[in-house]
C-alpha positions, -999 to +999 in steps of 0.1 A: +102+739-706+078+728-733+078+695-751+089+713-783+118+730-765+128+696-751+127+681-786+148+710-799+174+706-772+176+669-777+178+672-814+206+697-811+225+673-788+221+644-813+230+666-843+263+675-826+269+639-814+263+624-848+280+653-866+250+660-887+232+691-900+195+697-901+197+692-938+214+659-934+188+649-908+160+659-932+175+637-960+181+607-937+148+609-919+124+618-946+111+648-926+112+679-947+137+706-938+107+730-937+091+708-910+124+707-890+127+745-893+091+749-882+098+728-851+129+750-843+109+782-848+082+767-826+056+776-852+035+745-845+018+736-812+038+704-809+055+676-827+036+645-839+046+611-828+051+601-864+075+630-870+094+621-838+097+584-850+110+596-884+136+618-867+147+588-846+152+568-878+173+596-891+195+595-861+195+556-861+182+555-826+150+542-810+123+566-797+132+554-762+168+565-767+156+599-780+134+604-749+160+591-724+171+626-716+168+650-686+152+675-710+120+653-710+120+651-672+115+688-669+086+693-693+059+716-679+032+715-706+018+680-709 
């Protein structure tokens, strides 16, 4: 699994848990919906730390909470 795939899976998990949509996350985090969609389509080589921090703000969690997932323990491309 790639880092981007892990981010997508964790984001999906949090969207469901928080009953949010990608649009709602974009509004709350300040990350454009286009950027979120680009991550989901895996169009970029990865996600920046700044973007990850903004997504965490949108979810009202810390980066540590975001990364505290088995998804990130199975990342192959570091």
